N, C-alpha and C positions, 0 to 999 in steps of 0.2 A: 504493499499500499504506499509506504514511504517513497519508493521508487516511482510509482505512478504519479504521486503529487509533485515530485521533483520534475518529472517530464512535463507535466502540465504547467508548472511554474516557468520552466525554460521557454516553452512555446509562447505562453502568454506574455512573457517579458519581451520577447522578440517582436510580437505583434504590437505591443504598446510602444516600443521604440520607433518602429517604422511608421505606425499610424500617426504619431505625433508630428511627423514632417509632411503629412499629406493634407492638403486643404480639405477641411470638413471632416477630418479623421479624428479630431480630438475626443469626441464621445467614445469612439471605439478604443482609443488609447486609455481613457479613464477606466472603462470596464475591464480591459485586458490587464491594466496595472493592478486593479483590485484582485483579479483572479490570481495574478502572479504573487501578490503579497500573501493572500490567504493560503495559496499552495505552499509557499515557502514555510509559513508558520505551521501548516498542517504537517509537512514533512518533519519539521523539528519536533512537533508534539508527539509524533509517532516513534521517535527514537526510544527504544526500550533496550534493557539488557538482553544479550543473546539468549535464545532458547537452548538450554542444555540438551544435547542429543547423545552425549556419551561416546564410547568407542565400541566397536564390534570386535571382540577378541576371537570369537568363534569363526570357523569357516562359513562364509555366506553361500547358501545353496538355494537355487531357484532359477526361474526364467526371468529375462529382462532385468537383470540386476544393475544397480547403479555403478558408475565408474568410481573407483577409489583413487584418492590423491593423497600420497603419503608425504607428510611434512616432517622435517627434522629426523631425529632418530626415534624409531618406534617399533613396537611389536605389531604384527598384523597376521590375522588368520587368513586373509585373502578372500577373494571372490572366486568360487569354483567354476571352472570352465570345462572340466572333463574328469570323470571318475569311472573306471572300468576295471573289471576283473576278468581274467582269461588264463589260458595255458593248458587246457585239457586236463589230464590226470598225471601228476608228478608225485612220486613217492606216496602214492595212495591218497593224495589230496587233489580234489577237483578244483580247477581254476585257482591255482595257488598264487598267481601274480596279480598285483593291483597297481594301477598308476593313477595318481591324483595330480591334476594341474590346476593351479590357482594364480589369479592375477592380483597383485598387491598395490600397484600404482599405475596410473596412466601418466602421460606427459614425460616419458623417459627420453634419453637415458637418465636414470637416477644415479646417485653417487655410489651405492654399493650394498652388498649383502654382508651383514655382520655374522649371523649365525642362523642355523635351522634349529627349531625348538620343538621338542615333544613334551607335552604337558608342562610347558614353560621352562624346561631344562635344556641346556645346550647339548646337541648331539655332535660329537667330534667326527670329522671326515678326513680321509686321506684321498685327495682328488675327489671323485664323485661317490666313493664307497664309504659307508659308515664304518667307524672303528669302535672298539669297546663292546658294550652290551649288544648293540645292533649290528655288529659285523656279520656280513653274509645274509642280512635280512633287509637292509635299507640302503637305497642309493638315491642320489639327487642330481638334478640338473637345474640351472637357473639362468635367467637373462636379466639385464638391467633395462632393456627397452630401447635398444638401438633403432634408428630409423634409416633403412629397414634392418630387421634381424636377418642374419644369413641363413638360419635354419630354425626348425621348431625345437621345443623342449624334447630331449631324448630320453625315452624310457630305457630302463636297463636291459629289457628284453625286446627282441624284434617281434613284429606282428601285433602290436597294440591295436585293437579295433578302433575304427573311426578316428584315427589320429595319423597325421602325416604332414607333408610339406605345405599343405594348404592352411596350416594353423600356426603360423610363425609368430603371431601376436606382436607385430612390430610396434614400437613405441610403448610397450607395456612391460613393467617389471613383473616377472612371473617366476614361479617355482614349480618344478615337477618332482614328485617323490614317488619312487618305486618301492614297493614292499612285497616281501615273500612270506607267505603264511607258513607257520611252523605247526605241523600236525600234532606234535607232542605237547603243544600248549606252552612251549618255552618262551615264545614271543607272541604278543597280541592275543593273550589268553582270553578265552571266551568269545573270540571273533571280534573283539573290540580293539580299535586302534587308538593311540593317544590323541590328544588335541594337537594338530600339526599347525605350526606357524613359523614365523621368522622375524628376526630383528633386522631392519633395513636402515640405511641412510638414504633419505628420500630425495624429492625433486630438487632441481637447481633453480636459482632465482636470479633476477636482475638486481645488481648492486650499483646504484648510481655513483657511489664513492669510488668504484673501480672503472669508471667510464671517463676517459679523458675529454670527451665531447660535452660532458656535463660540468657545469660551473663548480670548480673545486675538486673534480674527480681526476683520477689518474689510473689509466689501465686500458685494457682492450675490451672490457665488458660493454655490450651494446644492447639496448632495449629491444631492437628489432631483429636480433640474431641470437636465438636461443643456444647456439653452439658455443657462444662466448660466456654464457651464464655460469654461475658458481654455486657450489653447495654451501648452504648456511642453515643455521637453526634460528636465525634472528626473526622474531615476529614481525618487525617492521618491513623487512625485505619480502617476507612471504605475503604480507597484506598488500604492499604495493604491487607485487607481481600478480597476485590474484585479481586485484582491481584492474590491472592492465589487460589481463587475459592470456590464455595459453593457446598457441596456434600450431597446427601441423599442416605443412604445404599450403599455408595461407588461409587455412580454415580454422576458425575458433573451435576448440574442443573442450575448454574448461575455463572457468573464471567469469568475471563480470563483463569483460570486453569493453572497457571504457576508452582504451587507446592511450597513447603517450601524452597528448595534450590535455586530457581530462584527469590525469593523476598528478598531484603535487608531489613530485619526487624529491623536491627540496625538503619537505617535511618528513618524507620517508628517510632520507639520509640523516637528518638531525635526530630523528627518533631511533634509528639503528645505532647511532653512536651512544645514546643513552642506554639502550638494551645491552650493548657490549660492556659498558661500564658496570651495569647492574648484574651482568651474568644471566640475563633472562633469555629463555629459549621457548620455542613452540615445537611440540612433538605430538604427532597423532595423524589420524586420517579423516579427511572430509570427503563428502560424496556429492556427485551430481548425476542425474537431475536432482535438484533440491533447492532450498532457499539460499540463494547466493548472498543476499544481504546478511543473513544469519551466519553463513560460513565466514564472511568477512569480519563480522563482529567477534566470532569465536577466535579467529586468528589474532585480531587486534588486542583482545583483552588479556592474552598471554603476555603481552608487553605493556600492560597497564594503559592501553589506549582504546580509542573508539573511532570509527570512521565518521566523517562529517562531510556532507555535500553542501557546497557553497557556490552558487551561480554555475552549477553544472560541473564543478571541479571537485574531485575527491581529495580531501585532506584528512589528516589524522590528528586528533587531540590526545595527548599522552601526558602521563605524570612525569614531571621533572621540575627542578627549581626553575623559576621563571623570572625574567627581568621585565619590569613594566616599560612598555613602549611609548606611552603618552599618558597625559592626565586629562580627564574630562572635567571641564568646569561649566558654569552656567552659559558661557558664550558658545559652547559647543552643542548645546541642546536646541532641538527644533520644537515646534509645536507638537504636543502629544502628551499622553499621560505618563506620569512617573509612578511606578509601583515597586514595592519591595516587600519581601517576606523574609522572616528570620529562620528559614529552613523548613524541614518537614515537621509534621506533627510529632508530638512527644513519643507516641508509640513506635514510630518509624525511625527515630533517632537512636539506632542501636549502639550499644557500647561493647558488644562482644560478637565476634563473627567466627563461625567454625568453617574453615576452608576444606574443600574436598579436591583432591588431585589424583592423578593416575600414577600409581606406584609400581615400579618395576619389581620391587622387593615383595610385592603382594600379587604376583602373577598379573601385573598390569591392570589390576582392577582399581576402581575409584575408592579411595580411603579418606577418612577424616584425619586431618592433622590436628594437633592441639589447638585450642581456641586462641585466636588473636583478640587481645583485649586492651583497652585503655583504662587503667585503674582509676584515674581521676574522674572519668565520666561515670563509672560505676558508683563512685562516691556521690557525685553530683546528682545522679538519677535515683539513688537510694536502693537500687536493685540491678541485677544483671538483665539486660534486654538482649536476648540472643537470637541470632539468625544464622542460617547456613547458606553457603554459596559454593557452586562447583565451577572450577576452571577446566574445561574439557581438554585443553591442549597443554596443560602444565604437568610436568612429571618430577618436579623438584620440590621438596618440602619447604626449603627456605624461601624459594621464589614465591610459592603460593601463600606463605605467611606474610611476606612483604606486601604482596598484592592485596591480601585481606585487610591489612592495616590501612593501606591507601583507600580501599573501598569504605572502611569505617569512617575515615576522615571526610570522604566525599559525602557520606550520608549525614554528617553533622554540619556541613558547611552552610552558611547563611545564603539565602537566595530562594528563588530567582529575583534579581533586581532588573527591572525593565525600563530602558530609557530610549527615547527617540532623538537621534542626533542629526546634525547638518551633513551635507554631502561630503565634505572633506574627511569625515570619519569612515567612509566606505572603504578606506585603505585597509581597515582591520577586519579580521574574520575569526571564526571559531578556533579556539586554542590560544589566541593572542592574549597577553596579559596587559591590562591597563590599570590606571589609578583613578578612583573617583574622588574628586576634591571634597574636602570636608564641608565646603560651602553648600553642597547639594543636600546634605542632611538625610541621606538615604539609609544610613546605618547608625545604630546607637553610638558607636565610637566617634562618629563625626561631631557629636555635641561637645567633646572636649578638644576639638581641633585636629583630630587624627584623621588622615586620609584613609581610604579603604582600597586595598589591593584586590582586584577582581580578575576573573578569567571569562572571556566571551565563550559561551556555550552554544548560542544560536544567534543568527542574525537574519533579517529580511529587509529587502530594499523596495521602496515605493518609487518607481521610476517617474511617476507623474509629479509627486510632491518633491522628489529629489531628496528624500530622507532615508535614513537607515535606522532600523530598530534593533537594539541589542538586548540579549538576555544574558545576564551575568550571574556568576556565583562568586562569593568571597573566596579568596585564595589564602590559605593558612600555611605559611612557610614552615611551621613547626612539624608538619606531617612528614617531610622528607627525612629529617633526622630520626623521627620515630619509626618510620617504616624501613628505610634502607639499613641493611645490616642486621635486621631481626633474624633470629634463627628459629626454625620450626622443629617440632617434635613429631616424628612419625609414630604410628601405632606399632605395637609389637608384631614381629614377623611370625606368621603361623607355619608350623612344620606340616608339610603335605607329603603324602606318599609319592615316590617316583614311579615311573612306568615299570621299572624292574620290581619294585615292591608289589605293585598290583598284579603283575604277571605271576609272581611267586605265590600270592594268595589265591587268585582265580585259577591259575594253572594247577595248583595243588589240589583244588577242589575238582577240577576236570579230570586230572590224572594224579591220584593220590600217590604219595611216596611208595615206591616199590611196585607200582602197578605195571610199568613196562617190564621190569625185571621178572615179575611173576609170569607175564605172558611169554617171555623168552624161555624161562626155566621149565614151563609146563608144555612147551610146544613139542610137536612130533614131526616125523618125515613120512612122505609117501615112499613106496617101495622103490629102490634104486639099486644099481649094480655098484659093488665096491670090490676091487681086485688089486692084487699086489704081486710084483715080481720080487727078486732079491735086491732091487735097486730103486723101485719107485712104487707109488700108490696111485690108483686111478679111481676117481669118484665120478659117478654118473649124474646127469641132470635129474632133478626131482623137485618136489614141492615141500615148502616148510609150512606146517599147519599150526596156526595160532588159534586161540579161543575166539578172536575177533576177526579172523580172516586168513587167507592163504596167499602165499607169494611163491613165484618160481625161483629156484636157485640153480645157478649154473655150476656144473661140476668142474673138475680140474685134475691134472696129474701133478703129484708132488714128488720132487726128487731130493729135497733137503728137509731137515728138521726145522723147527720154528725159530732156531737161532739164525737161520739163513745161510749157514756155512757147512754144518755137519751133514754128510750124505746119508741118505736112508740106508740102514744096515739090514742085512739078511737075518732071518730067524729072530725078528724083534717085534714085540707087540707095540703098536702105535695107536694113540688116541687122537681123533681128528676133531677140529673145531674151526670156527670163524667168528669174528665180531661184526655185529650189524646193529648199531644203535637205533637206526630208523626203522628196522624190520622191513626193509625194502627189497631184500633178496637181490637177484641178478648175479653179476659176476663178482662174488664175494672173494675175499682173500683166504683160501684154505690153508690151514697149518696142521702139522703133525708133531706130536710130542710123545715122549715115553712116560710122561707123568699124567696119571689119571686126574689128579686135582687141578692141574693146569688147564685141562680141557673142559672143566666144569664151570657152569655159571656160579658166581660167588660174589661176595661183597667187593672183592678186589676187581672182579671182572663182570660187572652186571650186564654187559651187552654180549656176553659170550654164548654162542650156540654150539652145543655138543653135536658132533656129526657122525659118530660111530667109532668102530675100532676094527683093527685087522692085524694079523701077524704076517710078516713078510716071509717069502719062501726061502728055502735053503739056497745056498749059492748054486746057481746053474739050474734051479728048479723051474718047473713049467708054470708056476703061478698059484695063488691062493685066493680065496674070497673071504669077506669079513661080514660083521654085523652092523646094523644101523643103531639108532638111538636106543639107549637103555630106557626102560620105563621110568616115569617120574618116581622119586623116592628111593634111590639106590642106596640110601643109608649114609651117603656122604663119603664113601670110600670105594676103593677099587674092588669090585666083586670077584675079580679073578686073581687078586693078590694072594 
């Protein structure tokens, strides 16, 4: 609505100016001027704090999802663009492969990927393969959003359905995660995967201070060439860039789209210097389609500022020590009412504010910091008057505490004071600091001869009367010392289970301790041939039969004992075995030993499959045959000893 009124005001102002020079056009000019004045005041009246929208940490799933735009350093669950499982049957698991592709920011290339996160914990990688707990189960590929990208996100396995070179996602920062299901429940127990996300360093911005074509700037940054833009977390630079708009191949894809001439980059540069000095940053994700004006206010408030439209130009009013630019006396006033209020009503003059911010230590959720309070006001009011406020794009507890104190002072400031001034005062606009001469008598301190320092919050121009109406608030210089340097207190950090902890609990319930070993120890074999000469043992192909299924096992010829060097001897009893932790069968590694205990399933060898026994022939003999698996419960010892 504020944007609509601004547009009406601009058009009406132009009509009034033109009509004033046309014979007989003066009535039109008067009407248009009235519309312009009312529209400007209406836009000012509709300035409200930004609507808190929070952050979406979870992966966004659905059709026609909005575009994410990642500012500063932030965690993002991303917007899902593909999720598929496939792979046929591998190791008795149907469709064991899964590929998930997510977009985390438009307007790339962004600055970088810091880490991939599972349940808000960092997963280490060597190249594209996970190491540590998820080694051999997780792989990644990512892109920063080059224009264009050279290829699509690469799944770990080929043959991913509905994915290929037509899905390069140029200009999008994106992450592709490949996962392999573990049938024994050792990873992703219960079929559930952790919350997958990533910490990124987000979009680049235009910095007028690094532009040698900008007054006072130095460098190669250019507003009309995004390839020269730089990574920054400064709220002022992000607000100015968002107001200017983001373009790809000359087409606006994100932002307000005001253009260079309609953004006051001088105020952006000054504000950026203040943020640098304060150490204030903006971090998080905004989305479009959405409320652009609200997005702009969310960005600005992270730096203690707010956007202001004056005569069709976007400026920013921000908290910083101010120097008065001029003094308004009686000679500067035009005809019109003079009104003044001593601030908000008693109920809304809060003395305590509980700030909420987005805390990395708390899984990037919004947390309450310790209350910001001015003790003298509590004493003056006789009680605590508490409110709560959330800064969507603030991730530092000290920063949010400083901002909360500034907001408290703003709520206690005297005003609004409204004055109508002569045309020469049109030089000043929102955010400018002026002094009201004590002779005006608009504030109680004027009665003892003290001038009043004020800040312009709103202004409107009457082009017919040639006057400008200002709306002021009293400026209290004490707030800067009170706010800056304040330290915040974060809430205690909660201990949450890791994916490994969860897999251990859930996986243990799916496959209790000893379950796999019991299946192996109680398994049997189908009939097969087992023969030996005086120098080797031959095992035929057969099936291994478990309580929960059957797999084919490939036979082999063994010429050495299980130490790998000792040759098979004649006239010797050998016990046969192989290890198969996944119970997948196939071409297993057969071994022969003279020790019965070595061939048995045990605590030391829980994956061991006993395969039979045989005595080799005498030297030069024609061969022998042997026996298969012994029945379960052989007593734990060699029955032939």
